[in-house]
N, C-alpha and C positions, 0 to 999 in steps of 0.2 A: 257181318256186313261193317266192312271198314268203312270210315272217312276218309276220302282222297283230298289232301289239299296240295296244289303245286307247288314243287320245290322251292319255287322261286316267291311264292307269297309270302308277304312280311309278314314276322310274327306280330301278334297284339300286343300292347302292352297293359294286360289286364292280368293281374292288376298294376297300377300305376308301378313305373321301375322303381325298386328297390324297394317296395313294400311287401314285405311276406305275407303268406296267406295259407293256412291249411283247409283244403276242400275235401271232404270225406263225402265218395257217394257209397250208399245204401241202397240196398233193396234183395227181392228174392233172384235167385238164378235165372236168367231168359229175361227180366225186364230191360234189358238193353243198357246196363249201367257201364259195363266196359266197354261198349262201344262210345259213347258219350264222354267216358273217364279219358280214353285215349283220343278222343277228336280232340277234345278241351287240352289235354297236355301238348298235344303238337301245336294247337292253333295258339297257345300262351307260352310255351317254352316251358313248361312245368316239368318236375319230377314225378315220376308216375311209379306209385308202387300199389302193385296188385296181390292181393291175398291169396287167390288162388296158386299164382306163379311160387311164391315163398313157401307156402305149406307144400306143393309138390316138390321142392328145393328140398325140403327139411325130409321129407318121404325118403326120398331117392338117396340122402345121405346117410341113410341106415341108421342113424344116431340114436332115434327114439325107438323102444319096446312096442310101442302102443300107438296110437293115431296121436297127429299132432294137437291137439287139444288146442289151446289158446295160444299156442307157441309162436304161430303163423303172426296172429296180431301183436304178439311181443316185440317179434323180431320187425313188422312194419314199425311198430310206436316208436323202437330205437332208431331207426333210419329216420323216420319222420323227424325226430328230435336232433338228430345230428344234421340234417341238411338245412332244417329252417335258420339256423344263427349264420349260416353261410350266405342268406339273402336270397334263397330259392323259395319259390312256392311250391308245396307239395300236395299233389294229388294221389288219394287214398280209394282203392277199387275194392270194396270187400262188402260181405250179405251184413256184416254188423248187426246181427240178429237180436242183441242184447244189451240191455241198460250197460253192462260191466265194459261192453268193448265202445259204447258210445261215451261212456264217461272217462274211460280214458285216452279218447280223441280231446278230449276237453281239457283233461289234465296236461297233454301234451302241448296245444295252443298257450294254454297259460305260461307254462314252462319258457315257452319259446319268447311269449311275451306277441304273439301273432294271434289275429281273428279266425275263427273258425266258422267256417261256411258248410253246414252239413245240408246235402241234396239227396232226398229218398228217390229212388227212381221205381215206377210202379207200372205196370201195362195193366188198365181194367177192363180190356177184351178177354176174358180166360181163354176162348177157344185161341185167337194170336197168342197169347202167352205159352199155352201148351205146345203150339206150333212150333215157335221158335225154341223151346225147349227138346222138344222132340225131334227137329232136324238141325239143330245146330252142329257143327262138326268143332271135335275137339280143338284148341289152340294152345294147350299148356301140354307139351308132350310128357306121357305116364299118366295123366289125370285123365280118368273116365267122368263126361260131361253126368250132370245128373239125371234120373229119370225124372218124368212128370210125377209120379207120386211121391217122389224124396223132396221134391217142389212142394208139393201140398201138404207133406207129412212136417215140413223143416220149421222149425223154431223161430217164432220171429215176433219179438214183443212189441206193442204198442209204444207209440215214443211219447217221452211225457211231455217234451216242447216240440211242436210241430215242425220240422223242419220245410226248407223249402223243397217241394215238391215238383216233380217231371212225369207226365204220364205220357209214354210213350207208344199207346195205342193213338193217341191224339197229335201225334207230329214225328216228322222224319227225324234221323238221328241229328243231320245237318240244323234243320230246325232247333233241336234242343240244346246243342252246344251253342248256337246264338244267344238262346232266353238265359242260358246260365251265363255267358259272359256278359250280357246285359245286365243281369242280376247283379253281378259282380262289381261292375261300374256303377249301378244305380246306389250299391251299397256303401259307395264311396263318395259320392257326389253331395 
């Protein structure tokens, strides 16, 4: 489900021009984080980094003998850190299931001297979440979407500090992008 914005729509200046922010979307597969993250990136003109795409590129390269492990996150960390000093807002889209990955984003924001905005995307309606997982098409070439059982079995640690949360069972992707945009503006008011 893609969010469509007219080609001639003005790009919103969120955050304010020249103010860099690292926005990290986290949540289990099928919650809607990719749809929202892409929509927000298009709306505000941010650099978009998707962990699934990076990990699949690493797999496709054949450079690793085993699974990619944390290498996709490490590449995304480096890409974010190299773009934030250029004045870019960076949006990261990944599960971020463990404290280690969440701490790394905090360290990247600190090194770059920017604000970190963590956004957890959930789907409180389990039936809807399952339907999304089981019916969504693969959108990363070569990557097989996860099964519902693999989502249920996925490691996902509780957050130490509760992030800003979006429940996609209660709103459309366009509404979610609007709420996140308002949250970003309010955080700078």
